[in-house]
PyMOL commands that place a pseudoatom at each C-alpha (Angstrom):
pseudoatom trace, name=CA, resn=MET, resi=1, chain=A, elem=C, hetatm=0, pos=[4.240, 58.451, 53.951]
pseudoatom trace, name=CA, resn=THR, resi=2, chain=A, elem=C, hetatm=0, pos=[2.093, 56.584, 56.311]
pseudoatom trace, name=CA, resn=THR, resi=3, chain=A, elem=C, hetatm=0, pos=[-0.920, 58.280, 58.146]
pseudoatom trace, name=CA, resn=SER, resi=4, chain=A, elem=C, hetatm=0, pos=[1.018, 57.360, 61.295]
pseudoatom trace, name=CA, resn=ASP, resi=5, chain=A, elem=C, hetatm=0, pos=[4.152, 59.203, 60.084]
pseudoatom trace, name=CA, resn=MET, resi=6, chain=A, elem=C, hetatm=0, pos=[1.757, 62.345, 58.850]
pseudoatom trace, name=CA, resn=VAL, resi=7, chain=A, elem=C, hetatm=0, pos=[0.440, 62.555, 62.367]
pseudoatom trace, name=CA, resn=ARG, resi=8, chain=A, elem=C, hetatm=0, pos=[3.609, 62.493, 63.748]
pseudoatom trace, name=CA, resn=GLN, resi=9, chain=A, elem=C, hetatm=0, pos=[5.405, 65.020, 61.617]
pseudoatom trace, name=CA, resn=LEU, resi=10, chain=A, elem=C, hetatm=0, pos=[2.364, 67.247, 62.274]
pseudoatom trace, name=CA, resn=CYS, resi=11, chain=A, elem=C, hetatm=0, pos=[2.637, 67.033, 65.787]
pseudoatom trace, name=CA, resn=GLU, resi=12, chain=A, elem=C, hetatm=0, pos=[6.425, 67.795, 65.547]
pseudoatom trace, name=CA, resn=LYS, resi=13, chain=A, elem=C, hetatm=0, pos=[5.986, 70.826, 63.113]
pseudoatom trace, name=CA, resn=GLU, resi=14, chain=A, elem=C, hetatm=0, pos=[2.951, 72.086, 65.233]
pseudoatom trace, name=CA, resn=ASN, resi=15, chain=A, elem=C, hetatm=0, pos=[5.193, 71.343, 68.442]
pseudoatom trace, name=CA, resn=ILE, resi=16, chain=A, elem=C, hetatm=0, pos=[2.624, 69.498, 70.328]
pseudoatom trace, name=CA, resn=SER, resi=17, chain=A, elem=C, hetatm=0, pos=[3.078, 65.883, 71.836]
pseudoatom trace, name=CA, resn=LEU, resi=18, chain=A, elem=C, hetatm=0, pos=[1.134, 63.201, 70.573]
pseudoatom trace, name=CA, resn=ALA, resi=19, chain=A, elem=C, hetatm=0, pos=[-0.426, 63.001, 73.778]
pseudoatom trace, name=CA, resn=GLU, resi=20, chain=A, elem=C, hetatm=0, pos=[-1.959, 66.377, 73.930]
pseudoatom trace, name=CA, resn=LEU, resi=21, chain=A, elem=C, hetatm=0, pos=[-3.297, 65.819, 70.659]
pseudoatom trace, name=CA, resn=CYS, resi=22, chain=A, elem=C, hetatm=0, pos=[-4.948, 63.015, 72.471]
pseudoatom trace, name=CA, resn=ARG, resi=23, chain=A, elem=C, hetatm=0, pos=[-6.400, 64.597, 74.556]
pseudoatom trace, name=CA, resn=ARG, resi=24, chain=A, elem=C, hetatm=0, pos=[-7.732, 67.144, 72.300]
pseudoatom trace, name=CA, resn=ILE, resi=25, chain=A, elem=C, hetatm=0, pos=[-9.569, 65.115, 70.000]
pseudoatom trace, name=CA, resn=GLY, resi=26, chain=A, elem=C, hetatm=0, pos=[-10.795, 62.844, 72.895]
pseudoatom trace, name=CA, resn=GLN, resi=27, chain=A, elem=C, hetatm=0, pos=[-8.864, 59.758, 72.975]
pseudoatom trace, name=CA, resn=SER, resi=28, chain=A, elem=C, hetatm=0, pos=[-6.616, 58.023, 75.067]
pseudoatom trace, name=CA, resn=PRO, resi=29, chain=A, elem=C, hetatm=0, pos=[-2.656, 57.913, 74.054]
pseudoatom trace, name=CA, resn=GLN, resi=30, chain=A, elem=C, hetatm=0, pos=[-3.096, 53.991, 74.073]
pseudoatom trace, name=CA, resn=ASN, resi=31, chain=A, elem=C, hetatm=0, pos=[-6.343, 53.656, 72.004]
pseudoatom trace, name=CA, resn=PHE, resi=32, chain=A, elem=C, hetatm=0, pos=[-5.001, 56.052, 69.443]
pseudoatom trace, name=CA, resn=ASN, resi=33, chain=A, elem=C, hetatm=0, pos=[-1.321, 54.828, 69.486]
pseudoatom trace, name=CA, resn=LYS, resi=34, chain=A, elem=C, hetatm=0, pos=[-3.233, 51.237, 68.421]
pseudoatom trace, name=CA, resn=LYS, resi=35, chain=A, elem=C, hetatm=0, pos=[-4.664, 52.871, 65.555]
pseudoatom trace, name=CA, resn=LEU, resi=36, chain=A, elem=C, hetatm=0, pos=[-1.739, 54.552, 64.147]
pseudoatom trace, name=CA, resn=LYS, resi=37, chain=A, elem=C, hetatm=0, pos=[0.177, 51.470, 64.240]
pseudoatom trace, name=CA, resn=ARG, resi=38, chain=A, elem=C, hetatm=0, pos=[-3.002, 49.149, 62.540]
pseudoatom trace, name=CA, resn=GLY, resi=39, chain=A, elem=C, hetatm=0, pos=[-3.502, 52.192, 60.208]
pseudoatom trace, name=CA, resn=THR, resi=40, chain=A, elem=C, hetatm=0, pos=[-7.052, 52.333, 61.087]
pseudoatom trace, name=CA, resn=VAL, resi=41, chain=A, elem=C, hetatm=0, pos=[-7.344, 56.061, 61.599]
pseudoatom trace, name=CA, resn=SER, resi=42, chain=A, elem=C, hetatm=0, pos=[-10.585, 57.175, 60.208]
pseudoatom trace, name=CA, resn=PHE, resi=43, chain=A, elem=C, hetatm=0, pos=[-11.305, 60.153, 57.911]
pseudoatom trace, name=CA, resn=ASP, resi=44, chain=A, elem=C, hetatm=0, pos=[-13.492, 62.150, 60.928]
pseudoatom trace, name=CA, resn=GLU, resi=45, chain=A, elem=C, hetatm=0, pos=[-10.434, 61.329, 63.207]
pseudoatom trace, name=CA, resn=MET, resi=46, chain=A, elem=C, hetatm=0, pos=[-8.281, 62.926, 61.062]
pseudoatom trace, name=CA, resn=MET, resi=47, chain=A, elem=C, hetatm=0, pos=[-10.904, 66.071, 60.541]
pseudoatom trace, name=CA, resn=ALA, resi=48, chain=A, elem=C, hetatm=0, pos=[-10.590, 65.963, 64.098]
pseudoatom trace, name=CA, resn=ILE, resi=49, chain=A, elem=C, hetatm=0, pos=[-7.087, 66.433, 64.328]
pseudoatom trace, name=CA, resn=ALA, resi=50, chain=A, elem=C, hetatm=0, pos=[-7.240, 69.338, 61.447]
pseudoatom trace, name=CA, resn=GLU, resi=51, chain=A, elem=C, hetatm=0, pos=[-9.539, 70.816, 63.662]
pseudoatom trace, name=CA, resn=ALA, resi=52, chain=A, elem=C, hetatm=0, pos=[-7.966, 70.542, 66.882]
pseudoatom trace, name=CA, resn=LEU, resi=53, chain=A, elem=C, hetatm=0, pos=[-4.842, 72.323, 65.140]
pseudoatom trace, name=CA, resn=ASN, resi=54, chain=A, elem=C, hetatm=0, pos=[-6.284, 74.675, 63.235]
pseudoatom trace, name=CA, resn=VAL, resi=55, chain=A, elem=C, hetatm=0, pos=[-5.130, 73.023, 59.791]
pseudoatom trace, name=CA, resn=GLY, resi=56, chain=A, elem=C, hetatm=0, pos=[-6.701, 71.683, 56.757]
pseudoatom trace, name=CA, resn=TYR, resi=57, chain=A, elem=C, hetatm=0, pos=[-7.160, 68.389, 55.645]
pseudoatom trace, name=CA, resn=GLU, resi=58, chain=A, elem=C, hetatm=0, pos=[-8.238, 66.971, 52.324]
pseudoatom trace, name=CA, resn=GLN, resi=59, chain=A, elem=C, hetatm=0, pos=[-8.512, 63.424, 50.862]
pseudoatom trace, name=CA, resn=ALA, resi=60, chain=A, elem=C, hetatm=0, pos=[-9.063, 63.607, 47.169]
pseudoatom trace, name=CA, resn=PHE, resi=61, chain=A, elem=C, hetatm=0, pos=[-9.263, 61.810, 43.949]
pseudoatom trace, name=CA, resn=LEU, resi=62, chain=A, elem=C, hetatm=0, pos=[-7.119, 63.300, 40.933]
pseudoatom trace, name=CA, resn=LEU, resi=63, chain=A, elem=C, hetatm=0, pos=[-9.030, 62.570, 37.811]
pseudoatom trace, name=CA, resn=PRO, resi=64, chain=A, elem=C, hetatm=0, pos=[-6.933, 62.299, 34.237]
pseudoatom trace, name=CA, resn=GLY, resi=65, chain=A, elem=C, hetatm=0, pos=[-8.567, 65.637, 32.771]
pseudoatom trace, name=CA, resn=GLY, resi=66, chain=A, elem=C, hetatm=0, pos=[-6.999, 67.040, 36.190]
pseudoatom trace, name=CA, resn=GLU, resi=67, chain=A, elem=C, hetatm=0, pos=[-10.240, 67.476, 37.983]
pseudoatom trace, name=CA, resn=ARG, resi=68, chain=A, elem=C, hetatm=0, pos=[-10.221, 66.753, 41.502]
pseudoatom trace, name=CA, resn=LEU, resi=69, chain=A, elem=C, hetatm=0, pos=[-12.724, 65.023, 43.991]
pseudoatom trace, name=CA, resn=SER, resi=70, chain=A, elem=C, hetatm=0, pos=[-11.971, 65.732, 47.415]
pseudoatom trace, name=CA, resn=ALA, resi=71, chain=A, elem=C, hetatm=0, pos=[-13.599, 65.804, 51.202]
pseudoatom trace, name=CA, resn=GLY, resi=72, chain=A, elem=C, hetatm=0, pos=[-11.862, 67.924, 53.412]
pseudoatom trace, name=CA, resn=LYS, resi=73, chain=A, elem=C, hetatm=0, pos=[-11.932, 71.203, 55.026]
pseudoatom trace, name=CA, resn=GLU, resi=74, chain=A, elem=C, hetatm=0, pos=[-9.343, 74.028, 53.820]
pseudoatom trace, name=CA, resn=VAL, resi=75, chain=A, elem=C, hetatm=0, pos=[-8.395, 76.651, 56.548]
for i in range(1, 75): cmd.bond("trace and resi %d" % i, "trace and resi %d" % (i + 1))
show_as sticks, trace
zoom trace
């Protein structure tokens, strides 16, 4: 699943338009749509999305022994 797919699915599940999400994170829909198409949404932007929608987001590496190295915030 691409970042674009994840963001769009999240908006659908949270019953919010992509334009409203953009307003909440302080970006124009045009600019953010370009980032989604290019796949250049940053970690900080993903964290802003999570905060705006009051959901958790994490980015993680799973090591062979089961150890998890992650960045993110759980709600």
